[in-house]
C-alpha positions as CSV (number, residue, x, y, z in Angstrom):
1,M,158.3,-195.9,37.8
2,T,160.2,-198.7,39.3
3,A,162.9,-197.4,42.0
4,I,166.4,-198.7,41.9
5,T,167.7,-198.6,45.6
6,F,171.3,-199.3,46.5
7,D,171.6,-201.4,49.5
8,T,174.5,-199.2,51.7
9,L,174.4,-201.7,54.4
10,K,175.1,-204.7,52.1
11,Y,178.0,-202.7,50.3
12,A,179.5,-201.7,53.8
13,N,179.4,-205.3,55.4
14,R,180.9,-206.4,52.4
15,L,184.0,-203.8,52.1
16,K,184.1,-204.6,55.7
17,A,184.7,-208.4,54.9
18,A,187.3,-207.4,52.5
19,G,189.1,-205.6,55.3
20,V,188.0,-202.1,54.9
21,P,187.7,-200.3,58.3
22,D,184.1,-199.7,59.6
23,K,184.3,-196.1,59.3
24,Q,185.8,-196.0,55.7
25,A,183.1,-198.5,54.7
26,E,180.2,-196.7,55.8
27,A,181.8,-193.5,54.5
28,M,182.3,-195.2,51.6
29,A,178.7,-196.8,51.0
30,E,177.0,-193.5,51.6
31,A,179.4,-191.9,49.1
32,Q,178.4,-194.7,46.6
33,A,174.7,-194.2,47.5
34,E,174.9,-190.5,46.5
35,V,176.6,-190.9,43.3
36,S,174.0,-193.5,42.4
37,E,171.3,-191.6,43.3
38,K,172.4,-188.7,41.3
39,T,173.3,-190.7,38.4
40,L,170.2,-192.7,37.8
41,T,168.1,-189.5,38.6
42,G,168.3,-187.8,34.9
43,L,167.6,-191.3,33.1
44,V,164.7,-191.8,31.0
45,T,162.4,-194.7,30.8
46,E,161.7,-196.6,27.9
47,A,157.9,-195.6,27.8
48,K,158.5,-191.8,28.2
49,L,161.3,-191.9,25.3
50,E,158.4,-193.8,23.2
51,K,155.9,-191.2,24.1
52,E,158.2,-188.5,23.2
53,L,159.5,-190.2,19.9
54,S,156.0,-191.0,18.7
55,P,155.2,-187.4,17.1
56,I,158.5,-187.6,15.5
57,R,157.4,-190.6,14.0
58,T,154.3,-189.3,12.6
59,D,156.1,-186.4,11.6
60,L,158.6,-188.5,9.3
61,A,156.0,-190.3,7.9
62,V,154.2,-187.6,6.7
63,I,157.5,-186.2,5.3
64,K,158.1,-189.5,3.6
65,W,154.7,-189.2,1.7
66,M,155.2,-185.4,0.6
67,L,158.7,-186.6,-0.9
68,T,157.1,-189.4,-2.5
69,V,154.4,-186.9,-4.1
70,L,157.1,-184.7,-4.8
71,M,159.4,-186.9,-6.7
72,A,156.3,-188.1,-8.5
73,G,155.5,-184.7,-9.6
74,V,159.5,-184.0,-10.7
75,M,159.4,-187.7,-12.7
76,A,156.2,-186.6,-14.5
77,L,157.7,-183.2,-15.6
78,V,161.0,-184.8,-16.8
79,L,158.9,-187.4,-18.8
80,K,156.5,-184.3,-20.2
81,S,160.2,-182.7,-21.2
82,F,161.3,-185.8,-23.1
83,F,158.1,-186.8,-24.7
84,P,156.2,-183.5,-25.6
85,H,153.0,-183.6,-27.6
């Protein structure tokens, strides 16, 4: 899994260049790093999502075929009622 890193030094330097005091820039960079880490912790990768959805897709395919067979049976009964022997 690819890790996403937050460059606190670059962020703090950018804040300092914009006129933010050193201590405040460093504190803001650390806070932003914590928020980013907590936000990204719960994200799901595309591969994991595909792995989890695969059985659901299989089940849906089976249900689709079962519904098709059921509808064919209902249609047969309806046609039989209109055209009795």
